[in-house]
C-alpha positions as CSV (number, residue, x, y, z in Angstrom):
1,X,3.1,11.0,1.8
2,X,2.9,8.4,4.6
3,X,3.5,4.8,3.6
4,X,4.6,1.6,5.3
5,X,8.4,1.3,5.4
6,X,11.1,-0.6,7.2
7,X,13.1,1.2,9.8
8,X,16.2,0.3,7.9
9,X,16.7,-0.3,4.2
10,X,16.9,-4.0,3.2
11,X,20.3,-4.9,1.9
12,X,20.3,-5.7,-1.8
13,X,22.2,-8.9,-2.6
14,X,25.0,-8.4,-5.1
15,X,24.1,-8.8,-8.8
16,X,25.8,-12.1,-8.9
17,X,24.4,-13.4,-5.7
18,X,21.5,-15.9,-5.1
19,X,18.3,-15.1,-6.8
20,X,15.3,-13.7,-5.0
21,X,12.5,-16.2,-4.4
22,X,10.0,-15.9,-7.1
23,X,7.0,-17.3,-5.2
24,X,6.1,-19.3,-8.4
25,X,6.8,-22.9,-9.0
26,X,6.5,-23.0,-12.8
27,X,8.2,-20.4,-15.0
28,X,8.4,-16.7,-14.2
29,X,5.9,-13.8,-14.4
30,X,5.0,-12.4,-17.8
31,X,2.7,-9.6,-18.9
32,X,0.0,-12.2,-19.6
33,X,0.0,-13.4,-16.0
34,X,-0.8,-9.9,-14.5
35,X,-4.1,-9.5,-12.7
36,X,-7.0,-7.4,-14.1
37,X,-6.0,-4.6,-11.7
38,X,-2.3,-4.2,-11.7
39,X,-0.2,-1.9,-9.5
40,X,3.2,-0.6,-10.7
41,X,5.9,0.7,-8.4
42,X,6.9,3.8,-10.3
43,X,10.7,4.3,-10.0
44,X,10.4,1.6,-7.4
45,X,7.8,3.6,-5.5
46,X,9.6,7.0,-5.3
47,X,7.7,8.3,-2.3
48,X,8.5,5.1,-0.3
49,X,12.1,4.1,-1.4
50,X,15.1,5.8,-3.1
51,X,14.6,5.9,-6.8
52,X,17.3,4.5,-9.1
53,X,18.5,2.2,-6.4
54,X,18.9,-1.6,-6.0
55,X,17.8,-1.4,-2.4
56,X,14.7,0.5,-3.4
57,X,13.7,-2.0,-6.1
58,X,14.5,-4.8,-3.7
59,X,12.2,-3.3,-1.0
60,X,9.4,-2.8,-3.5
61,X,9.8,-6.5,-4.6
62,X,9.8,-7.8,-1.0
63,X,6.8,-5.7,0.1
64,X,4.8,-7.2,-2.8
65,X,2.4,-4.3,-3.1
66,X,3.1,-3.9,-6.9
67,X,3.1,-6.6,-9.5
68,X,5.3,-4.5,-11.8
69,X,8.6,-2.7,-11.0
70,X,9.4,0.4,-13.0
71,X,12.8,2.0,-13.6
72,X,14.3,4.4,-16.2
73,X,17.4,3.9,-18.3
74,X,20.1,6.2,-19.5
75,X,23.2,5.5,-21.7
76,X,26.7,6.4,-20.7
77,X,29.4,7.7,-23.0
78,X,30.7,4.2,-23.6
79,X,27.3,2.7,-24.4
80,X,26.7,1.2,-20.9
81,X,23.0,1.3,-19.9
82,X,22.3,2.4,-16.3
83,X,19.3,2.9,-14.1
84,X,18.7,6.6,-13.8
85,X,15.7,8.8,-14.4
86,X,17.2,12.3,-14.8
87,X,19.6,13.4,-17.5
88,X,21.9,14.8,-14.8
89,X,23.3,13.5,-11.5
90,X,22.3,16.6,-9.6
91,X,19.0,15.7,-8.0
92,X,19.5,12.2,-6.8
93,X,23.3,11.7,-6.2
94,X,26.2,13.4,-4.5
95,X,27.7,14.3,-7.9
96,X,26.7,16.7,-10.6
97,X,26.8,16.8,-14.4
98,X,25.2,14.9,-17.3
99,X,24.9,11.2,-17.0
100,X,25.9,10.7,-20.6
101,X,29.4,12.1,-19.9
102,X,30.4,9.2,-17.7
103,X,32.0,5.9,-18.5
104,X,31.1,2.6,-16.7
105,X,34.2,2.9,-14.6
106,X,33.2,6.4,-13.5
107,X,29.6,5.2,-12.9
108,X,30.8,2.8,-10.2
109,X,32.0,5.7,-8.1
110,X,28.6,7.5,-8.1
111,X,26.6,7.4,-4.9
112,X,22.9,8.0,-4.6
113,X,21.6,10.6,-2.1
114,X,18.4,9.2,-0.5
115,X,15.8,11.9,-0.2
116,X,15.3,13.2,3.4
117,X,11.5,12.9,3.0
118,X,11.6,9.1,2.6
119,X,10.4,7.0,5.5
120,X,13.0,4.8,7.1
121,X,16.8,4.9,7.0
122,X,18.4,4.5,3.6
123,X,22.2,4.5,3.0
124,X,24.1,5.9,0.0
125,X,24.8,3.3,-2.6
126,X,25.9,2.9,-6.2
127,X,23.1,3.0,-8.8
128,X,22.9,-0.2,-10.7
129,X,23.4,-0.9,-14.4
130,X,20.4,-2.0,-16.4
131,X,22.0,-5.4,-16.8
132,X,22.3,-5.8,-13.1
133,X,18.6,-4.8,-12.6
134,X,17.5,-7.2,-15.3
135,X,19.5,-10.0,-13.9
136,X,18.2,-9.4,-10.4
137,X,14.5,-9.0,-11.0
138,X,13.8,-10.1,-14.6
139,X,12.7,-13.7,-13.8
140,X,10.8,-12.7,-10.6
141,X,8.8,-9.7,-11.6
142,X,7.3,-8.0,-14.6
143,X,9.3,-4.9,-15.4
144,X,8.5,-1.5,-16.9
145,X,11.7,0.1,-18.4
146,X,11.7,3.5,-19.9
147,X,14.3,4.1,-22.6
148,X,15.1,7.8,-22.0
149,X,17.7,7.8,-24.8
150,X,16.1,6.5,-28.0
151,X,19.5,5.6,-29.4
152,X,19.8,3.0,-26.7
153,X,16.9,1.0,-27.9
154,X,18.9,-1.6,-30.0
155,X,21.2,-2.2,-27.0
156,X,18.3,-2.5,-24.6
157,X,16.5,-4.8,-27.0
158,X,19.5,-7.1,-27.2
159,X,19.7,-7.3,-23.4
160,X,16.1,-8.2,-23.1
161,X,16.2,-10.9,-25.8
162,X,19.4,-12.4,-24.4
163,X,17.7,-13.0,-21.1
164,X,14.5,-14.4,-22.5
165,X,12.5,-11.5,-21.1
166,X,10.5,-10.3,-24.2
167,X,7.2,-11.2,-22.5
168,X,8.2,-9.8,-19.1
169,X,9.5,-6.3,-19.8
170,X,7.5,-3.4,-21.1
171,X,9.7,-0.9,-23.0
172,X,8.3,2.5,-22.3
173,X,8.6,5.7,-24.4
174,X,6.8,8.9,-25.1
175,X,7.7,8.8,-28.8
176,X,5.5,7.0,-31.4
177,X,8.6,6.4,-33.6
178,X,10.4,4.6,-30.7
179,X,7.3,2.6,-29.9
180,X,7.0,1.4,-33.5
181,X,10.7,0.5,-33.5
182,X,10.4,-1.4,-30.2
183,X,7.4,-3.4,-31.6
184,X,9.4,-4.3,-34.7
185,X,12.2,-5.6,-32.4
186,X,9.8,-8.0,-30.8
187,X,9.4,-6.1,-27.5
188,X,6.4,-5.3,-25.4
189,X,5.7,-1.7,-26.2
190,X,4.4,0.9,-23.7
191,X,3.5,4.4,-24.8
192,X,3.0,7.1,-22.2
193,X,1.1,10.2,-23.0
194,X,0.6,13.5,-21.1
195,X,-2.8,15.1,-20.5
196,X,-2.0,17.7,-23.2
197,X,-1.0,15.0,-25.7
198,X,-4.2,13.1,-25.1
199,X,-6.3,16.0,-26.2
200,X,-5.1,15.4,-29.8
201,X,-4.3,11.7,-29.7
202,X,-6.3,9.1,-31.5
203,X,-5.0,5.9,-29.8
204,X,-7.2,3.6,-31.8
205,X,-4.7,4.1,-34.6
206,X,-1.9,2.6,-32.4
207,X,-3.5,-0.8,-31.7
208,X,-1.2,-2.6,-34.0
209,X,2.0,-1.7,-32.2
210,X,1.2,-0.6,-28.6
211,X,0.8,-3.2,-26.0
212,X,0.3,-0.8,-23.1
213,X,-1.1,2.8,-23.3
214,X,0.0,4.8,-20.2
215,X,-2.2,7.8,-19.7
216,X,-1.9,10.9,-17.5
217,X,-4.5,10.7,-14.7
218,X,-5.0,14.4,-14.9
219,X,-6.3,14.1,-18.5
220,X,-9.9,15.2,-19.3
221,X,-12.5,12.5,-18.8
222,X,-13.4,12.3,-22.5
223,X,-9.8,11.9,-23.4
224,X,-9.4,9.1,-20.9
225,X,-12.5,7.4,-22.2
226,X,-11.2,7.5,-25.7
227,X,-8.1,5.8,-24.5
228,X,-9.8,3.0,-22.6
229,X,-12.1,2.3,-25.5
230,X,-9.3,2.4,-28.1
231,X,-9.0,-1.4,-28.4
232,X,-5.5,-1.3,-26.9
233,X,-5.3,-4.3,-24.5
234,X,-3.8,-2.5,-21.5
235,X,-4.6,1.1,-20.5
236,X,-2.9,2.1,-17.3
237,X,-2.7,5.5,-15.5
238,X,0.2,7.5,-14.2
239,X,1.3,8.9,-11.8
240,X,-1.4,8.1,-9.3
241,X,-0.5,8.7,-5.6
242,X,-3.9,9.2,-3.8
243,X,-6.8,6.8,-3.2
244,X,-9.1,9.3,-4.7
245,X,-7.2,9.5,-8.0
246,X,-6.9,5.7,-8.0
247,X,-10.6,5.2,-7.6
248,X,-11.4,7.7,-10.4
249,X,-9.0,5.9,-12.8
250,X,-10.5,2.5,-12.0
251,X,-14.0,3.8,-12.5
252,X,-13.1,5.2,-15.9
253,X,-11.8,1.7,-16.9
254,X,-8.0,1.8,-16.5
255,X,-6.7,-1.6,-15.6
256,X,-3.4,-0.5,-14.1
257,X,-2.2,2.1,-11.5
258,X,1.3,3.4,-11.8
259,X,2.2,5.0,-8.4
260,X,5.0,6.4,-6.4
261,X,3.2,5.1,-3.3
262,X,2.1,1.6,-4.2
263,X,2.1,0.3,-0.6
264,X,-0.3,3.1,0.4
265,X,-2.6,2.5,-2.5
266,X,-2.8,-1.3,-2.2
267,X,-3.3,-1.0,1.6
268,X,-6.3,1.3,1.1
269,X,-7.8,-0.6,-1.9
270,X,-11.4,-1.6,-1.5
């Protein structure tokens, strides 16, 4: 999908380097500071930048199209949390095999393989740890972090609390049990649901522990209406990559657009 992009990938500063400018004088962004219509760079904006990468997240931040940066987490064999969507290395790196079989030392040797379809020139790089991503962006952008491994939630919760980011990081899951657990841990909870799940869901029952309901844009109209009238404060739609789908979701009452192409969608917003 066409989207604005630099001719070369912006270099990501090292995790211990100088912070990105926040553009805010007082404090840092929280969920409560988001605009009524919020755009999310899903996996950093996976049609525009390499997913799982620090350079991709940095590019999404610098372009400013999205108010929220999204990435996924996996847990390594030694308990280290890393930024990775897939359970295996096969699709997005030059290596193969399950992510959970690696140690932190082995992780540092992994190199991402930028997709040939991406606009611009992107170089192989090591995918970051979750700690590195939180340290780099946590006080400059609201984050959406999916805990792919439910057993990693206590560790992820500790990392968020230690950095004072409990009002700045949505912890995403598809499992009601994990969402309840995240809520009890004092985290912002996000629950994503497929079109099939939404046929049977009764989201009004989740108002007490879900801060953000993340609905499939391909769901039936009546299921989407049931979601947006559930009383849950935030109902956002995924994964929306065309202006037509975006406009439909906004008409139905969704307040957030989760997209692989946030630059395109904000550029064409009315």
